[in-house]
N, C-alpha and C positions, 0 to 999 in steps of 0.2 A: 772323755778326753776333749778339752777345749781347743779352739782354733786361735792362732796368733797371727794377726795382720801386721806385716812389716813392710816398710817402704824400701825402695831400692838402695838408699843410702844406709839404712839399718842393716840390710842384708850384706852390703859390702863390709861394714864394720864387723859383722859376725864372722865373715870369712877371714878377715885380717887377724882378729883376736884368736881365732882357732889356730892360725899359723903361729902366733906368739905362744899359745898354749902348748903346741907341739915342739917348740924350740927352734922353728925354722926362721923366725923373725924376731928382732929385738923390739922392745916397747917403744924405743925412740924412733925407729923406722916406721913402726905402726902408727905413731902419732903424726908423722909427716905424711904418710899415705892417706890417712883419714882427715887430714887438714885440721887437726886439733892440737892444742898445746900439750906438752908432755904431762903437765899436772892433770889436765882434764882426761887424757887418755889413761893415765894411771888410775884415776878414780873410777872411770867407767869400766876398765878391765877388771878391777877388783870386784865391782858389782856383778860383772858378767860371770866370774868364777863362782859367785855365791848363788845367784838367781837364774843363771842360764840365759836363754834367748830373750826372756821377758825383760831383762835389765836394759836391753838395747832399744826397746820400744819407748817412744815419747810418752811421758807420763800424763801429758795434757790431752792425749787423744781420747775422745769420747766424753770429755768433760766440757761444761759450759765455759765460755770465754769470760775472763775477768772484765772485759770491756763491754759485756752485754748491757744493753740499755735496761735500766731497772723497771721501766714502765712499758715494756714491749706489749704485753698482753692488753693493757688498758688502751694503748695507742691503736692496736689492731681492732679492738672492739669499737672504739670511737670512729675509726675510719669506716668500718662496715655500717655503722649506725647513721653517719651524717655525710661522709665524704666519698662514698663509693663512686668510682669512675674518675675522681680527681687525679691529676698527675702528681708525682711525688713532690715536686717543688711547690706547687700550689697547695697541696694538702699539708705540707710541713708549715706553711705560713699560717693556715687556719688553725692547725693544731697548736701552734705557738700562742695564738690568741686565746686558745682554750687552756692555757697553762700546761701544755704537754709539749715541751720543746724537744725537738729531735732534728738532726741534720737530714737534709733532703736525700743525700746519697745513702745514709743509713736506712732511711725509710724506703728508698727504692729497693735495696737489697732485701729488706724485710718483706715488702709486698711481693717481690718476685718469689721468695721462698714459700710464701703462703698461697701463691697462685692468684693474688688479687690484682696483679698488674703484669702486663706483657710488654716486651721491648717493642718500641715503635720504629718502624722502618723509616729511615731518613731519606729524603729526596736528594737526588743528585744535584750538586750546585750548578748554578747558571754559568755558562762558559765565559761570559764577559761581564765584568762588574763595573758599573758606572760609579765614579767617585762622588761622594755626597758633597753638597754645597758647603760653603765655608761659614755662612752667617745664618742665624735664626731669622726666618721670614723671607729668605732669598727665594725659596721654592717650597710650596706646600702642595702635597699630593692629595687629591680628593677622589674617593671612590665609595660606592655603596656595597654593602654586604647583605645579600638576600639569604635569610636563614630563619629557622623556627626558633626565634629567640625566647619566646614565652612558653615553649614546649607544650603547645596546644594544637599542633598539627596544621598551623597556618603560618606561612612565611611572611615576615616583615622585613623592612630595610633599615639597617643601621648605617647612616652616612658617616664616614670616617675621614678625618683630616689628619695628616701626618706631616710634620715638618721634616724636610729632607736633611737638614744639618744636625738636628738634635733628637729626632724621633719623638718629639713632643706630639701628643695626640689630643684630638677633641672629637666628640661624636654626638649624634642626635638621632633618635629613632622616629620613624614615620611608617605609614602603611606601605609606601613605595618610594622609589627614587624619583621624586617629583621636583619641579622648580621651587615649590614652597619649602620643601625640605632643604634644598641647596641654599636658598636665601636665608633660612633660619640658622643653619650651622655657620654660614659665612658671617652673618650678623654677630653671633656670639663670639666667634674668633676675633673679629675686628674690635669689638667692645673690650675684649680682654687683653689683646696683644697689640693691636694696631693694624694698618693696612699692609699686607705682604706685597712683594714685588711680582710674584708670578704664581699661577695655579697650574698643576700638571693633571690633566683630565683625560679620560678616554673619549671615544667618538660617539657617545650617546647624544641624542638630539637635545636632551635637557641641558647639555653643556655647550655644544657647538651645533650650528645649523648645517644640514647637509648641502645647502646651496651657498655658493660663493657670494651671491648678491644680497643675501639677507643675514641677519644675526639673531641668535636666540636671545631670550630675555636675560639669561645669565651673562652672555657676552656683552649685551648693552650695559648692564650694571657694572661689569668689570671695566669696560671702557671708560665709564664715568669716574670710577675710582682709580684709574691708572694702573690696573692689574693686568699683566700680560697672561694670556691663556696659551699654554703649550699643549699640543695634542700628542697623546701616547697611542701608538699604533699596535701595541701588544700588551698583555698583562705583565710580561716580564719587564717592560720598560719602567713601570711604576711598582717595582717589586716590594718596596718598603711598606706601602700601604696595603698591598696584597698580603704580605706576611703578617702585618698587624691585625688583619681580619682574624687570623687563627688565634691570636691572643684573646680577642674579644669573644670569639666563639667558644673558647675554652673557659675563660675566667668569668665573663659577664653572664653567660647562661647559668653557671653554677651559683653566681651571686644572686641572680633573680630567683633561682630555685630555693636557696636558703632563706631569702626574704619573702618567699611566697608571693611574688609580684606577677600579676596576670594581665596588666593593662599597659598600653604605650605610655600613658601619663606617668604611671608609677615607675616605669623603666627610666624615663627621662629624669625623674626626680633622683633616682639612684645615681645616674651619671653625673648630675649636677652637684649632688651633695657628697662628693668625696671620692667616688670610684675612679673618675678620670685622673684626679690629683694623685691618687694612690698608684695608678699605673705609671704616671709620669715620674713619680718619685723612684720607682723601681727600674724603669726601662729608659728613661731619658739619659742622653749622653751630652757632654759639653761640646759646643761647636768649636771649630778651629779658630774662628774669629769671635771674640766675646761680644762685640758690638752688634746689636740687633739691626736687621735691615728693614724692620717695620716702620711705616710712616704714621705720624699722628693723624687722628681723624679731623682735628681742628673743628671748623664750623659746618662740616658736611652733615646733611640730614639723611641718615640711612633709610628712613621711612620713604623718602622721595627717590631713592636710588635703587634699593632692593625691592622692586615692585614690577608689575606687568604694565607695559606701555602699549597703547593702541592709538591709531589715528582715526579721527572722525570728522565729518563735515557738518557745519551748522546749517540748519534749514532756515527758510525765510521767517519762520515764527520763533527763532532762537531756541530751537530744541534739537536734540540729537538722541539717537538710540545707542544703547550699550548693554550687552549681556541680557537681552530680552526686556530691558527696562527703558523707559523714556525719561529724559532729564530736561528741565527747563532752565535756561541761563537767566538769572535774575536781572532785573532792570538796571541795577547799579553796575553790572558788568557789560551792559549793552554798548557803552561807548568804547569798550576795549576791543571787542570782536564784532565783526559784521557778518551778516548771512553769507553763506557759501564759503566761509573761511574754514581752513583745516585747523583742528585743535588736537592737543595731546591729552588722552584720557588715561589715568593711572588707577590700577586696582592694587590696593595695599594688602599687606599680610594680615591686618586686622579686619579685612573685609570691606573697608570703606573705599569710596570712589571719589577722585578729584579730577578736575579738568584744568588745563593750562594752555595759555596762548601767549607766546613770546615771553616765557618764564613768569607770567602773571597768572595767579590762581583765580579762576572764575567762581562766582557764587552760583551754586546749583540748587535745584529743588527737584526731587524725584516725584514724578506725576503718577497718579493712580492708574491711569490708562493712557494709551497713546492717542494723541489728537488725530482726527481725520484729516487727510491731506486736502489742501485747498483745491487741488485739481479734481478731487473726487466729490467735492461738495456740489450738490445740484442747486444752482441758483434759480430762484423763481423767475420764470419768463413772463414779462409783462407784455400783453398784446399791444401792438401799435395801433393807435387811433388818432385821427386828425382832430385838432382843436377847432373851435368855432371860427376863430380868425383864419385858420388854415382852410376851412371849407369856403369861407367868403372869398378868399384870394387864391383859390386853387387854380384859377385860369392863368395866373401869373407864375405859377410854379413850374420849374423845368421838368419836374417829375410827371406832370400831366402829358408832356410831349413824349417823353422817353419811357415812362413806366405807368401806363394808364391802368394796369391791373391793380396797382397799389392804391390808387385813388378809389377804385371801385370797392376794395376791401374795407376802406375806412369809412365808407358810407356816403361818398360824394357822388 
């Protein structure tokens, strides 16, 4: 004897139809109590008298839905093969590129039923939300994400820039969050969009100097470009770029895995050749003010701005030392700068070195070795000796009266 599974609503209909069958209730009242039309109640009651309780059970129970995706098995197999660990939304995008289109919510339920995905715990929202800026380029948040991007057990830095008004992003990968990395990503942003009004950074010394009397190299460059630096005293203050790190750590790592990229240069090529544009197309939002706040670069030379600047003093032989090397100021620049003058020495991103005095570039020559200081050079000491005329007229010399020993040494 088989078992029959009935829902609570089906059991209620059975009890009401049983009362109709015993003559305790009319079919019209039964239709009202079961919230059915009289026509539907009449049809269902007729079937109940013929087939019994089984007539009240939903006929779709235990059968596959008519809305079942026709390629479910193939999609699950492809997910296990290539996209295991991908979130439903990201996996649905890649599956669509593979001609296996499926809605991300359908894929999420499918993966949950197969045990291939688990629900993610959502973090509690921040108590106070700062309203985003109105214009693109009015405020750009900068921060580095230290992560095992290449999945080789070694952490690298992905420096990320996110516009506060539009969530437009730009990124560059380096071995660490260094001044070179910051200069490189700022250079690329300015060349593409223009000079923003302000940067929102944390308190790392690469961005701001811990001393109030000095400036970091990034601060010096931003002052020349007219970019205001705003300090963030907590990660929550620049939450937009912090949340954007999670997007890169999810999508970019998997993109590098699919492309089998294991070098920083290859990762930067992926970023430059469409990955960032793809992210911006998906996540960028329109600003409240459509007019950009970026300023044009005009005639500014970024190579002379985004660089390291140091102060050196010119020696008496028109040389100076820099980074364990010695440089000679050429003769044609000798009339511009004099010995003991202070000059500005710049080290550029391409590794070259230039020297400047009053905004005039000096001609330099790198010496093979550092010349010996004049004070350390031992001059040959010539012994003093009296000449023949001096010996003849030595009696008239005042030295004879006051320094007779000198005359004796000279042979007089």
